[in-house]
C-alpha positions as CSV (number, residue, x, y, z in Angstrom):
1,M,14.9,-5.4,52.2
2,A,17.4,-3.4,50.2
3,V,16.9,0.3,50.5
4,R,17.8,2.6,47.7
5,I,18.0,6.4,47.7
6,R,16.7,7.6,44.4
7,L,14.5,10.1,42.6
8,A,10.7,9.9,42.4
9,R,9.0,12.0,39.7
10,H,6.3,14.5,40.6
11,G,5.0,17.6,38.9
12,S,3.0,18.1,35.8
13,K,3.5,17.3,32.1
14,K,6.7,19.0,30.8
15,N,7.4,20.4,34.2
16,P,9.1,17.7,36.2
17,I,9.9,17.9,39.9
18,Y,11.8,15.0,41.5
19,A,11.7,14.1,45.2
20,V,14.9,12.5,46.6
21,V,13.5,9.5,48.6
22,A,14.5,6.3,50.3
23,L,12.5,3.3,49.3
24,D,12.6,-0.5,49.0
25,S,14.4,-1.4,45.8
26,A,11.5,-3.7,44.8
27,K,9.0,-0.9,44.8
28,K,8.0,1.2,41.8
29,R,9.7,4.5,41.1
30,D,6.8,6.6,42.4
31,G,5.7,4.1,45.0
32,E,5.4,4.5,48.8
33,Y,8.7,5.7,50.2
34,L,10.3,5.4,53.7
35,A,11.8,8.8,53.9
36,R,12.0,12.0,51.9
37,F,15.2,14.1,51.8
38,G,14.5,17.0,49.5
39,Q,13.6,18.0,45.9
40,Y,15.3,18.5,42.6
41,W,14.0,21.0,40.0
42,P,15.8,20.3,36.7
43,K,14.2,23.3,34.9
44,A,15.2,25.9,37.5
45,K,17.0,28.9,36.1
46,E,19.6,29.3,38.8
47,A,22.0,26.4,39.6
48,K,21.7,27.0,43.3
49,D,17.9,26.6,43.1
50,K,17.9,23.2,41.4
51,L,18.6,21.0,44.4
52,K,17.5,21.3,48.0
53,I,18.3,18.3,50.2
54,D,18.7,17.4,53.9
55,V,22.2,15.9,53.7
56,E,22.4,14.9,57.4
57,A,19.2,12.7,57.1
58,L,20.6,11.2,53.9
59,R,23.9,10.3,55.6
60,V,22.0,8.6,58.5
61,W,20.2,6.4,56.0
62,Q,23.5,5.6,54.2
63,A,25.0,4.6,57.6
64,K,22.1,2.2,58.0
65,G,23.0,0.6,54.7
66,A,20.9,2.4,52.1
67,Q,22.5,2.5,48.6
68,V,22.5,5.8,46.6
69,S,21.5,5.5,42.9
70,Q,23.8,6.7,40.2
71,T,21.7,9.8,39.4
72,V,21.4,10.9,43.1
73,G,25.2,10.3,43.5
74,Q,25.9,12.7,40.6
75,L,23.5,15.3,42.1
76,L,25.3,15.1,45.5
77,K,28.6,15.6,43.7
78,T,27.3,18.9,42.2
79,L,25.9,19.9,45.6
80,A,29.4,19.4,47.1
81,K,31.0,21.9,44.6
């Protein structure tokens, strides 16, 4: 089982909210996930309010072999700034 850390879409029409989750790479985007690390609000006004994530839990999953998607990787880079 290959585990990916990626975004799962939630929210309503024209108001997306994305959850940062770990799930089996064969599952659908919004399928059942193994762990949830935080949320991403792309329409938030303030840059600091756009991403809230538990980085320690995410690092634990990465140590177990979970691969980060390209999009989540870019979000983590902006979080590190």
